[in-house]
VEXMIVO-850699 format. One line per field, with one value per residue (C-alpha): residue number from 1; z negated, x, y negated. Coordinates in steps of 0.05 Angstrom, whole numbers, m for minus. Layout:
N
resi: NUM  ...
up: Z  ...
east: X  ...
north: Y  ...
This chain:
461
resi: 1  2  3  4  5  6  7  8  9  10  11  12  13  14  15  16  17  18  19  20  21  22  23  24  25  26  27  28  29  30  31  32  33  34  35  36  37  38  39  40  41  42  43  44  45  46  47  48  49  50  51  52  53  54  55  56  57  58  59  60  61  62  63  64  65  66  67  68  69  70  71  72  73  74  75  76  77  78  79  80  81  82  83  84  85  86  87  88  89  90  91  92  93  94  95  96  97  98  99  100  101  102  103  104  105  106  107  108  109  110  111  112  113  114  115  116  117  118  119  120  121  122  123  124  125  126  127  128  129  130  131  132  133  134  135  136  137  138  139  140  141  142  143  144  145  146  147  148  149  150  151  152  153  154  155  156  157  158  159  160  161  162  163  164  165  166  167  168  169  170  171  172  173  174  175  176  177  178  179  180  181  182  183  184  185  186  187  188  189  190  191  192  193  194  195  196  197  198  199  200  201  202  203  204  205  206  207  208  209  210  211  212  213  214  215  216  217  218  219  220  221  222  223  224  225  226  227  228  229  230  231  232  233  234  235  236  237  238  239  240  241  242  243  244  245  246  247  248  249  250  251  252  253  254  255  256  257  258  259  260  261  262  263  264  265  266  267  268  269  270  271  272  273  274  275  276  277  278  279  280  281  282  283  284  285  286  287  288  289  290  291  292  293  294  295  296  297  298  299  300  301  302  303  304  305  306  307  308  309  310  311  312  313  314  315  316  317  318  319  320  321  322  323  324  325  326  327  328  329  330  331  332  333  334  335  336  337  338  339  340  341  342  343  344  345  346  347  348  349  350  351  352  353  354  355  356  357  358  359  360  361  362  363  364  365  366  367  368  369  370  371  372  373  374  375  376  377  378  379  380  381  382  383  384  385  386  387  388  389  390  391  392  393  394  395  396  397  398  399  400  401  402  403  404  405  406  407  408  409  410  411  412  413  414  415  416  417  418  419  420  421  422  423  424  425  426  427  428  429  430  431  432  433  434  435  436  437  438  439  440  441  442  443  444  445  446  447  448  449  450  451  452  453  454  455  456  457  458  459  460  461
up: m2155  m2090  m2113  m2043  m2087  m2158  m2195  m2229  m2197  m2251  m2225  m2159  m2123  m2183  m2201  m2193  m2236  m2290  m2296  m2364  m2396  m2372  m2408  m2483  m2454  m2411  m2419  m2426  m2467  m2511  m2514  m2531  m2586  m2621  m2617  m2638  m2705  m2720  m2706  m2756  m2800  m2810  m2819  m2877  m2915  m2899  m2932  m2998  m3055  m3077  m3021  m3020  m2972  m2906  m2915  m2910  m2832  m2805  m2764  m2694  m2717  m2733  m2668  m2630  m2665  m2630  m2566  m2567  m2581  m2534  m2476  m2477  m2399  m2351  m2353  m2422  m2428  m2372  m2413  m2471  m2425  m2398  m2473  m2489  m2429  m2482  m2551  m2527  m2577  m2557  m2622  m2639  m2566  m2585  m2647  m2613  m2544  m2611  m2639  m2570  m2562  m2615  m2583  m2622  m2658  m2741  m2762  m2722  m2727  m2813  m2789  m2764  m2824  m2834  m2759  m2784  m2853  m2878  m2831  m2803  m2722  m2744  m2782  m2723  m2679  m2724  m2726  m2654  m2633  m2685  m2653  m2581  m2598  m2638  m2591  m2523  m2563  m2583  m2521  m2463  m2486  m2530  m2478  m2417  m2453  m2474  m2425  m2389  m2463  m2447  m2364  m2391  m2443  m2384  m2345  m2397  m2419  m2337  m2336  m2404  m2364  m2307  m2330  m2301  m2311  m2362  m2353  m2405  m2395  m2317  m2313  m2326  m2386  m2421  m2385  m2407  m2382  m2340  m2391  m2457  m2422  m2409  m2486  m2509  m2478  m2499  m2573  m2566  m2542  m2591  m2649  m2627  m2617  m2682  m2702  m2658  m2679  m2741  m2737  m2782  m2755  m2805  m2811  m2861  m2878  m2928  m2900  m2877  m2918  m2944  m3010  m2996  m3020  m2981  m3002  m3069  m3071  m3043  m3070  m3147  m3171  m3107  m3104  m3039  m3039  m3038  m2992  m2942  m2952  m2946  m2874  m2852  m2862  m2840  m2778  m2779  m2793  m2857  m2912  m2919  m2986  m2978  m2917  m2904  m2854  m2807  m2818  m2812  m2742  m2771  m2755  m2696  m2686  m2711  m2659  m2608  m2634  m2629  m2558  m2541  m2573  m2529  m2465  m2472  m2474  m2415  m2388  m2411  m2369  m2306  m2296  m2312  m2263  m2216  m2224  m2214  m2155  m2128  m2125  m2107  m2174  m2158  m2090  m2089  m2039  m1977  m1967  m1896  m1861  m1914  m1895  m1946  m1908  m1851  m1817  m1834  m1826  m1859  m1933  m1987  m2045  m2125  m2110  m2169  m2217  m2198  m2205  m2274  m2308  m2281  m2304  m2373  m2370  m2368  m2419  m2475  m2455  m2472  m2530  m2558  m2550  m2590  m2640  m2656  m2644  m2671  m2751  m2753  m2765  m2791  m2862  m2854  m2781  m2717  m2647  m2627  m2639  m2594  m2524  m2531  m2559  m2504  m2457  m2508  m2447  m2404  m2442  m2449  m2378  m2344  m2403  m2367  m2295  m2315  m2341  m2284  m2234  m2274  m2276  m2201  m2189  m2230  m2195  m2127  m2173  m2160  m2186  m2121  m2158  m2109  m2110  m2187  m2179  m2128  m2177  m2231  m2182  m2171  m2245  m2288  m2327  m2366  m2391  m2431  m2482  m2489  m2486  m2529  m2580  m2597  m2583  m2649  m2675  m2669  m2700  m2641  m2666  m2599  m2557  m2547  m2520  m2478  m2442  m2433  m2390  m2342  m2353  m2354  m2286  m2250  m2201  m2231  m2203  m2227  m2201  m2239  m2301  m2303  m2294  m2358  m2405  m2383  m2410  m2479  m2538  m2552  m2584  m2523  m2533  m2550  m2489  m2439  m2471  m2440  m2374  m2371  m2378  m2323  m2320  m2314  m2368  m2417  m2448  m2522  m2542  m2493  m2470  m2536  m2547  m2496  m2509  m2583  m2565  m2581  m2636  m2671  m2648  m2691  m2746  m2739  m2731
east: 2387  2331  2259  2259  2318  2282  2273  2220  2154  2159  2231  2206  2128  2111  2170  2136  2081  2133  2159  2114  2159  2231  2254  2232  2235  2293  2365  2377  2319  2338  2418  2393  2349  2400  2450  2386  2383  2469  2467  2405  2429  2493  2456  2424  2476  2507  2448  2454  2500  2518  2545  2613  2658  2604  2578  2540  2555  2565  2508  2547  2560  2492  2479  2528  2489  2432  2451  2482  2407  2367  2413  2427  2430  2447  2527  2523  2482  2541  2590  2568  2563  2633  2661  2601  2650  2709  2672  2614  2577  2523  2511  2592  2588  2549  2586  2649  2621  2596  2666  2692  2654  2681  2748  2794  2750  2784  2714  2677  2740  2725  2652  2684  2698  2620  2585  2555  2561  2552  2508  2498  2467  2413  2402  2405  2371  2303  2302  2302  2256  2208  2215  2201  2144  2109  2123  2101  2034  2024  2046  2028  1983  1942  1921  1916  1867  1825  1816  1781  1741  1721  1709  1671  1627  1617  1580  1551  1522  1490  1466  1429  1360  1378  1347  1389  1376  1415  1451  1465  1505  1496  1422  1368  1354  1320  1323  1381  1412  1476  1490  1474  1522  1579  1571  1588  1649  1675  1646  1696  1754  1746  1746  1808  1844  1824  1861  1909  1933  1937  1987  2044  2120  2156  2238  2304  2357  2392  2461  2478  2445  2392  2419  2463  2527  2587  2540  2530  2617  2622  2583  2551  2511  2475  2401  2402  2340  2313  2359  2337  2276  2269  2311  2261  2207  2241  2230  2156  2167  2137  2196  2206  2246  2246  2293  2346  2403  2336  2274  2228  2197  2121  2092  2111  2075  2021  2032  2034  1963  1929  1949  1933  1870  1857  1880  1832  1770  1796  1809  1725  1702  1747  1724  1651  1654  1683  1622  1581  1617  1613  1528  1518  1505  1563  1595  1659  1669  1710  1774  1787  1850  1843  1833  1814  1828  1877  1825  1751  1738  1673  1706  1731  1752  1755  1828  1830  1804  1843  1905  1887  1862  1927  1976  1932  1944  2025  2027  1986  2032  2091  2054  2031  2110  2130  2073  2104  2184  2203  2171  2217  2296  2350  2369  2388  2386  2400  2403  2345  2301  2347  2333  2262  2254  2283  2225  2178  2176  2160  2088  2067  2093  2043  1989  1991  1990  1928  1908  1921  1886  1826  1816  1829  1772  1718  1731  1705  1663  1583  1519  1468  1404  1360  1407  1393  1321  1309  1328  1298  1229  1240  1250  1182  1204  1250  1188  1162  1193  1160  1095  1110  1137  1061  1027  1076  1049  979  984  995  1028  1051  1071  1136  1119  1067  1119  1167  1117  1091  1163  1236  1270  1200  1188  1148  1110  1075  1005  1019  1044  990  934  963  974  901  870  900  864  892  864  852  908  957  946  936  1013  1028  998  1027  1108  1142  1217  1248  1203  1227  1288  1279  1321  1379  1364  1366  1425  1467  1446  1471  1532  1574  1535  1562  1630  1641  1611  1649  1712
north: m1988  m1994  m1987  m1930  m1889  m1899  m1830  m1860  m1888  m1941  m1970  m1953  m1953  m1992  m2030  m2100  m2084  m2065  m2135  m2149  m2094  m2101  m2152  m2111  m2031  m2029  m2020  m2092  m2110  m2049  m2074  m2153  m2134  m2102  m2168  m2205  m2158  m2157  m2236  m2252  m2196  m2242  m2302  m2268  m2244  m2324  m2356  m2308  m2355  m2283  m2249  m2286  m2303  m2310  m2368  m2423  m2428  m2507  m2521  m2508  m2429  m2430  m2450  m2408  m2352  m2368  m2382  m2312  m2295  m2334  m2334  m2262  m2238  m2187  m2209  m2200  m2140  m2111  m2135  m2093  m2033  m2045  m2040  m1984  m1936  m1942  m1932  m1881  m1910  m1960  m1995  m1997  m2036  m2097  m2101  m2107  m2148  m2208  m2202  m2222  m2278  m2308  m2318  m2351  m2409  m2406  m2412  m2357  m2308  m2312  m2279  m2212  m2179  m2180  m2155  m2097  m2099  m2047  m2019  m1954  m1959  m1928  m1996  m2035  m1979  m1975  m2052  m2053  m2012  m2042  m2107  m2079  m2035  m2093  m2142  m2105  m2082  m2158  m2195  m2147  m2080  m2114  m2183  m2125  m2066  m2131  m2164  m2095  m2103  m2170  m2160  m2090  m2134  m2184  m2123  m2089  m2160  m2176  m2110  m2100  m2100  m2038  m1979  m1929  m1842  m1810  m1739  m1696  m1621  m1661  m1652  m1713  m1742  m1797  m1861  m1914  m1974  m1991  m2043  m1998  m1950  m1990  m2026  m1964  m1956  m2025  m2013  m1953  m1989  m2047  m2006  m1959  m2028  m2057  m2000  m1999  m2080  m2053  m2008  m2039  m2040  m2005  m2017  m2003  m2035  m1999  m1970  m1897  m1851  m1899  m1918  m1982  m1948  m1983  m2049  m2034  m2021  m2078  m2131  m2096  m2159  m2164  m2142  m2110  m2070  m2152  m2174  m2122  m2128  m2204  m2196  m2139  m2186  m2244  m2211  m2201  m2131  m2082  m2060  m1988  m1980  m1903  m1871  m1825  m1853  m1855  m1894  m1829  m1851  m1835  m1905  m1887  m1832  m1878  m1920  m1876  m1840  m1902  m1923  m1842  m1858  m1921  m1880  m1838  m1872  m1906  m1847  m1826  m1886  m1867  m1802  m1829  m1890  m1850  m1799  m1854  m1876  m1804  m1806  m1880  m1914  m1958  m1986  m2015  m2078  m2067  m2100  m2123  m2069  m2024  m1940  m1881  m1828  m1808  m1781  m1791  m1863  m1877  m1871  m1921  m1881  m1900  m1882  m1950  m1900  m1844  m1873  m1899  m1843  m1801  m1857  m1852  m1779  m1781  m1836  m1793  m1731  m1784  m1809  m1739  m1721  m1775  m1774  m1702  m1699  m1769  m1757  m1691  m1693  m1641  m1680  m1740  m1751  m1723  m1746  m1720  m1779  m1830  m1792  m1791  m1870  m1886  m1864  m1907  m1952  m1899  m1884  m1959  m1977  m1907  m1943  m2010  m1996  m1958  m2023  m2049  m2000  m2001  m2073  m2083  m2023  m2058  m2122  m2079  m2052  m2069  m2033  m2007  m2024  m1993  m1918  m1923  m1936  m1886  m1831  m1856  m1856  m1790  m1760  m1760  m1705  m1745  m1770  m1705  m1719  m1780  m1744  m1689  m1725  m1772  m1712  m1692  m1759  m1750  m1663  m1616  m1567  m1539  m1600  m1585  m1518  m1545  m1594  m1544  m1504  m1560  m1580  m1538  m1526  m1545  m1618  m1662  m1722  m1788  m1746  m1677  m1709  m1763  m1708  m1669  m1740  m1754  m1688  m1697  m1696  m1764  m1836  m1869  m1921  m1873  m1852  m1902  m1923  m1849  m1869  m1939  m1908  m1894  m1868  m1947  m1960  m1915  m1938  m1945  m2000  m1996  m2067  m2092  m2052  m2080  m2164  m2142  m2121  m2180  m2206  m2137  m2129  m2197  m2163  m2110  m2156
C-alpha cells in the first residue's frame, strides 16, 4: 500500500508521524501481542509443578519460545495471516503458527497440546489489547503529552510578569498575566494526565465463560484463579476475577474517557491560542518558502493549532464511541467489540498527531508585548472593579452603581477615571493607591500564581 492510495490519512498523508504507534496498534502489532500472550501462557503453565505433563522446560526450549516473541517480524505476521485464510479465525491462526514453528523437534512436539490450553480466544485478545493500550499510553502518549505540558510550563514561568487584558464573554475584563493564563492550562492538563496514568489495565484468563470450566476438569487439584492471577500480574496488568467470556472493558471506557478529557483541555487551549494569534497577542515565526494562502501572500496562518484541534476532535469522537460501546455486550459476548477495538489505534493516532502539531505550533509562537500592552493602555474601564471594591471597603453603599454609571458601555480614559477617583470621599492613602493603579499593574496575584506553578505541581503529585 502506498501513502497516496491509503484511505486513512494516518497511513497516508501522516504515515511517517504514526511510526511510534505502528509496532503496537497495527495488525502486525496485534498479532505480535497475541503471540506473546500465547507463549507466556504456556511458559507459565510449565512453571507450575501441579500442572503435570508440560514442564519444566529446558533452557533450550525456553530460549526458543522467547525468540518466537522477541524476533517476531513482518514475515511471521504474514505467515499468521496466511494461516488465517484457512482457519477464518485470527486467534486460532496464531496457535497454528506456533505449532508449525515447533517443527519436528521431539521436546517441542510435547508442548503442542498445551498451546492455547483451556483458552477461549478472548483470553488472548483481552490481554493483548490491555498490553497494547498500556504500552501505548506509557511509551508514546504520556511522553508526548508531558512534553506539551512541560513546554507550556516553561512559557508560564517566563511570561509570569507579562500583564495581559483578560476577556470574559469576549469583553474586556480584569487584567491577568500571560504566564498565569498558561499556568491554568498546565494545571488542568497535569491533573488529567495524572488520572489517565492511573487507569488500571485489567485482564482475565479464565476460559470460555469465565468459570475455569475446562481447567477444573483437566486439573481439578490446581487453584486456577491463583494461576490466572499470577499470570496476569506477571505481565504488569491488573487481574479481573469476575468476567463472562469477555473482560467487560469497563477499564477501557475509563481509559478512553480519561484520554478524551485530556484532549478536551488541549482543544480549549488550541482555540484560545488561535484567538490570541488572531488579535495579535501572539506572533508566529515565519518559515522560509512556506505559503500561508494560495492568493494572499501576507498570511501566516495558525495551521498547527487548527490541525491539532481537528485531530483532537476526531480522536474524541472515536473515544466517546469506544467508551459507550465497549462495556456493552449481548449475554456472554458478541463480536461487535472486535471490530471496534481494531480502531483503538486510530483514536490514539489522531491524538498523537495533535500533540505533534501543538509542539510544532509552540516552537513558532512568540508573544507581542507591544500589542498586548496597547490593549491594556486603552482599557481603563477594567479598573472599575478595583475602584468600586475600595469604595465598598470604606463604606460607600452605592459604589457599584456609581461605577456602573461611569463605565458600563462607555469609553473611559485615564483622565476621566482619575478625575472620578479624586472626587471620592476616601482616606488619602486609599485614594492615592487608586490613582497610582494602571491596567498594567492591576493583575492581583497573577505573577505569583504563575511563578508558583512548579512548586504547586510538585505538591499535588
